[in-house]
C-alpha positions in Angstrom: 0.0 0.1 0.0 2.8 2.3 0.8 4.7 1.5 -2.2 1.3 2.4 -4.2 1.0 5.6 -2.5 4.7 6.3 -3.3 4.1 5.9 -6.9 1.1 8.1 -7.1 2.6 10.7 -5.2 5.4 10.6 -7.8 3.0 10.5 -10.7 1.8 13.9 -9.2 5.0 15.2 -8.9 4.5 15.9 -5.1 8.0 16.0 -4.0 7.1 16.6 -0.3 4.5 14.1 0.2 6.6 11.5 -2.1 9.5 12.2 0.5 7.2 11.6 3.5 6.1 8.2 2.5 9.7 7.0 1.5 10.9 7.9 4.8 7.8 6.5 6.6 8.5 3.3 4.8 12.1 3.3 6.1 11.1 4.1 9.5 8.6 1.3 9.5 11.4 -1.0 8.7 9.9 -2.0 5.4 12.6 -3.6 3.2 13.3 -0.9 0.4 12.9 -2.3 -3.0 14.4 -1.4 -6.3 10.9 -0.2 -7.3 10.8 2.3 -4.4 14.1 3.5 -5.3 13.3 4.0 -9.0 10.2 6.1 -8.0 12.4 8.6 -6.0 14.9 8.5 -9.0 12.0 9.4 -11.5 11.1 12.3 -8.8 14.4 13.8 -8.6 15.3 13.6 -12.2 12.4 16.0 -12.6 12.8 18.2 -9.5 16.3 18.0 -8.0 19.0 15.9 -9.7 21.6 16.4 -7.1 19.4 14.3 -4.7 20.0 11.3 -7.4 23.3 10.5 -5.6 21.6 10.1 -2.1 19.3 7.3 -3.7 22.2 5.6 -5.6 24.1 5.4 -2.1 21.3 4.0 -0.1 20.9 1.3 -3.0 24.4 0.7 -2.5 24.2 0.2 1.4 21.2 -1.8 1.2 22.6 -4.0 -1.6 19.8 -3.0 -3.9 20.6 -4.1 -7.5 19.8 -1.5 -10.2 16.9 -2.7 -12.6 16.8 -1.9 -16.4 14.4 0.9 -15.4 17.2 2.3 -12.9 19.7 2.2 -15.8 17.2 4.0 -18.0 16.4 6.7 -15.8 20.1 7.5 -14.9 20.9 7.4 -18.9 18.0 10.0 -19.6 19.6 12.1 -16.5 22.9 12.2 -18.2 21.3 12.9 -21.5 19.4 15.8 -20.2 22.5 17.4 -18.6 24.3 16.9 -22.0 26.7 14.4 -20.7 26.9 12.2 -23.7 30.2 10.5 -22.6 28.6 10.1 -19.1 25.4 8.6 -20.5 27.5 6.0 -22.7 29.4 5.0 -19.5 26.2 3.9 -17.8 25.1 2.1 -20.7 28.4 0.1 -20.5 28.0 -0.5 -16.9 24.4 -1.8 -17.6 25.6 -4.2 -20.4 28.4 -5.4 -17.7 25.7 -6.3 -15.5 24.1 -8.6 -18.3 21.2 -6.1 -18.7 20.5 -5.3 -22.3 18.8 -1.9 -23.0 15.2 -2.4 -24.3 13.7 -0.3 -26.8 12.5 2.3 -24.9 15.8 2.8 -23.4 17.3 2.7 -26.9 14.8 5.7 -27.9 16.1 7.6 -25.0 19.5 7.0 -26.1 18.7 8.1 -29.8 16.9 11.0 -28.7 19.8 12.5 -26.8 22.3 11.4 -29.5 20.1 13.6 -31.7 20.1 16.6 -29.4 23.8 16.3 -29.2 24.2 16.4 -33.1 25.4 12.8 -33.3 23.5 11.9 -36.4 25.5 9.0 -37.5 25.4 7.5 -34.1 21.7 8.2 -33.9 21.1 6.6 -37.2 22.9 3.5 -36.4 21.1 3.0 -33.4 17.7 3.3 -35.1 18.6 1.0 -37.7 19.4 -1.7 -34.9 16.2 -0.9 -33.1 14.2 -1.5 -36.2 15.6 -4.8 -37.1 15.1 -6.8 -40.5 11.5 -6.9 -40.9 9.6 -3.8 -39.3 6.3 -5.2 -41.0 6.7 -8.0 -38.3 7.4 -5.4 -35.5 4.9 -2.8 -36.5 4.5 -1.7 -33.1 8.1 -0.1 -33.5 6.6 2.4 -36.0 5.3 4.8 -33.5 8.8 5.0 -31.7 10.8 5.2 -34.9 8.4 8.1 -36.7 9.4 10.9 -34.2 13.1 9.9 -33.8 13.5 10.0 -37.6 11.4 13.3 -37.8 13.9 14.7 -35.3 16.6 13.7 -37.6 15.1 15.5 -40.4 14.8 12.3 -42.5 11.9 12.7 -44.6 12.5 9.6 -46.5 12.8 7.6 -43.5 9.4 8.8 -42.2 7.8 8.2 -45.6 9.2 4.7 -45.4 8.1 4.0 -42.0 4.7 5.4 -42.4 4.0 3.3 -45.5 4.0 0.1 -43.3 1.1 1.7 -41.5 -0.6 3.9 -44.1 -3.0 1.2 -45.5 -4.5 0.4 -42.1 -3.1 2.8 -39.4 -3.5 2.4 -35.8 -4.7 5.4 -33.7 -1.3 6.0 -32.0 0.5 5.6 -35.1 -1.7 8.3 -36.7 -1.1 10.7 -33.9 2.8 10.2 -34.1 2.6 10.6 -37.8 0.9 14.0 -37.6 3.5 15.3 -35.1 6.4 13.9 -37.4 5.1 15.6 -40.5 4.7 18.6 -38.6 8.4 18.7 -37.4 9.4 18.2 -41.1 7.4 21.2 -42.2 5.1 18.9 -44.1 1.7 20.5 -43.1 -0.3 19.0 -46.0 0.8 15.4 -45.3 -0.2 15.9 -41.4 -3.6 17.0 -42.6 -4.0 14.2 -44.8 -3.0 11.7 -41.9 -5.6 13.9 -39.8 -8.4 13.4 -42.2 -8.0 9.9 -42.7 -8.3 9.4 -39.0 -11.4 11.2 -38.6 -13.0 9.2 -41.4 -12.7 6.1 -39.2 -13.8 7.5 -36.0 -15.1 10.7 -34.3 -12.8 13.8 -34.1 -11.7 13.9 -30.5 -10.1 16.3 -28.3 -6.7 14.6 -28.4 -6.6 14.3 -32.2 -7.4 18.1 -32.9 -4.9 18.9 -30.1 -2.2 17.3 -32.1 -2.9 18.8 -35.2 -3.4 22.3 -33.4 0.2 22.2 -32.3 1.4 21.7 -35.9 -0.6 24.9 -36.8 0.9 26.6 -33.9 4.4 25.6 -34.7 4.0 26.9 -38.3 1.9 30.2 -37.4 -1.3 29.2 -39.1 -3.8 30.9 -36.9 -6.6 31.0 -39.4 -6.3 27.2 -39.8 -6.0 26.8 -36.1 -9.1 28.9 -35.5 -11.2 26.9 -38.1 -10.1 23.7 -36.4 -11.1 24.9 -33.0 -14.6 25.7 -34.6 -14.6 22.3 -36.0 -13.8 20.6 -32.8 -16.6 22.4 -30.9 -19.3 21.6 -33.7 -18.2 18.0 -33.3 -19.0 18.1 -29.8 -15.2 17.6 -28.6 -14.8 18.0 -24.9 -12.2 20.8 -24.9 -10.0 20.3 -21.9 -6.3 21.0 -20.9 -4.7 19.1 -23.8 -6.7 21.3 -26.3 -6.2 24.5 -24.2 -2.4 23.9 -24.3 -2.5 23.7 -28.1 -4.8 26.8 -28.5 -2.5 28.8 -26.1 0.4 27.9 -28.4 -1.3 28.7 -31.3 -2.1 32.4 -30.1 1.4 32.7 -28.5 3.0 31.9 -31.9 0.9 34.7 -33.6 2.0 37.2 -31.1 -1.3 37.4 -29.2 -0.3 36.4 -25.5 -3.0 38.5 -24.1 -5.5 36.7 -26.1 -4.1 33.2 -25.2 -4.0 34.3 -21.4 -7.7 35.3 -21.7 -8.7 32.2 -23.5 -7.1 29.9 -20.8 -8.4 32.0 -17.9 -12.0 31.7 -19.1 -11.9 28.1 -20.2 -10.3 27.1 -16.6 -13.3 29.1 -14.9 -16.2 27.6 -17.1 -14.6 23.8 -16.7 -13.1 24.0 -13.1 -10.2 21.9 -14.7 -6.6 22.8 -14.1 -4.5 23.8 -17.1 -1.3 22.0 -17.6 1.9 23.1 -16.1 3.6 23.7 -19.3 0.5 25.7 -20.6 1.1 28.4 -17.7 4.9 28.4 -18.5 4.3 29.0 -22.1 2.4 32.3 -21.2 4.7 33.2 -18.3 7.5 33.3 -20.7 6.0 35.5 -23.2 5.2 38.2 -20.5 8.7 37.8 -18.8 10.4 38.3 -22.4 8.4 41.6 -22.6 9.3 42.7 -19.0 5.7 42.7 -17.9 6.1 42.1 -14.3 2.3 42.5 -13.5 1.0 39.9 -15.8 4.2 37.5 -15.0 3.4 37.6 -11.3 -0.3 37.2 -12.0 0.5 33.7 -14.0 2.9 32.7 -11.4 0.1 33.3 -8.7 -2.5 31.4 -10.8 0.1 28.4 -10.7 0.2 28.8 -7.1 -3.6 28.6 -6.7 -3.6 25.7 -8.9 -1.5 23.9 -6.4 1.5 23.4 -8.6 4.6 23.0 -6.4 7.1 25.9 -7.0 10.0 24.9 -9.4 13.4 26.6 -10.2 11.8 27.2 -13.7 8.9 29.2 -12.4 11.3 31.4 -10.7 13.8 31.8 -13.5 10.9 33.0 -15.8 9.6 35.3 -13.3 13.0 36.8 -12.7 13.4 37.3 -16.3 10.4 39.7 -16.0 12.3 41.7 -13.5 15.6 41.7 -15.5 14.0 42.6 -18.8 12.0 45.4 -17.0 15.2 46.6 -15.2 13.6 46.5 -11.9 14.6 45.0 -8.6 12.9 42.1 -7.1 12.5 42.8 -3.5 11.9 40.0 -1.2 12.6 37.1 -3.9 15.2 35.2 -1.9 12.6 35.0 1.0 9.9 33.7 -1.5 12.6 31.0 -2.6 13.3 30.0 1.0 9.7 29.8 1.8 9.4 27.6 -1.1 12.4 25.4 -0.1 13.9 25.8 -3.5 17.8 25.9 -3.6 19.1 28.5 -6.3 21.0 26.6 -9.4 23.9 28.4 -11.0 21.7 30.2 -13.5 19.1 31.4 -10.8 21.7 32.4 -8.6 23.1 34.9 -11.2 19.5 36.1 -11.9 19.2 36.9 -8.3 22.4 39.0 -8.3 20.9 40.9 -11.2 17.6 41.9 -9.4 19.1 42.5 -6.1 18.1 46.0 -5.4 20.8 46.3 -2.7 23.5 45.4 -4.9 26.4 48.0 -5.4 27.7 48.5 -8.7 30.9 50.6 -9.6 29.4 53.8 -9.8 28.0 53.5 -6.2 31.1 52.3 -4.8 32.8 55.6 -6.2 30.1 57.6 -4.7 30.6 55.9 -1.2 
């Protein structure tokens, strides 16, 4: 029961509650399993990478052997930190323990190789994942499509999509729309979308995927038409659709409109917008140096019970920096939210410190 509670706290990204449950498990002398440790690793990968070392030390002291998921989490953590050599070292250690990376771990590796510009290494890995007969392993298509799109390989996306095209599965179609969108092939994305809704009723999820394509290509008119179409089809417009709509208007330079739509939608439905949706609007206001609206979005995130994270404060501080205004009391707010400043956040704090002395004030003193 405690293990299930821990997993649910982690899925909700509730750091404080997850740590309480984990510590209670130790205090009750429950045997700590690799499952529980993996949950804490997932939690800290998202929120505080410095604490990952503490979990690994606990595993070593308790003689808990890492699982395939443990290594996958560590590989992803290294990749997020742009430490490709460290990522490869963990992979070698994993193999030395007799654990071969599964498809999901290989996909994580490929994604980080692509981000690091290691195209040849990524392509070699993708061919290894694909094997000799993709038709027999069709379930791989929805993993390969976005990765080939990230590589910018139009021919490969087209080849993989042909395996699915005659009778596409729902999830394959969704990733295909995203893949064609990444490759600037909006017409192809629309064709996949139209094929989908001929087979089944238009859903909020399906519409949201194409809306993001329109947002990324600044096609506001097409986006508005699709939103109307979704409404006429009786789609339940929820947080996923709001996120796409917000990005659509933000990309068109209409951040106030995006803010207004999100606020009204949340009030009418009483559902909570996604964390990333708030960040999209907060970032735009911060870039403008709009402190009032940045603080307003920050406050709404707090009202919706989102735990404070360094990224929220980074964007908020950018608003003060761009407005060239001191942020009095910001250090107290960070302490109240139990946030330890990262290097970049610490540098921002110096910039917004109203009591900081500069070279001119030193001369005057």
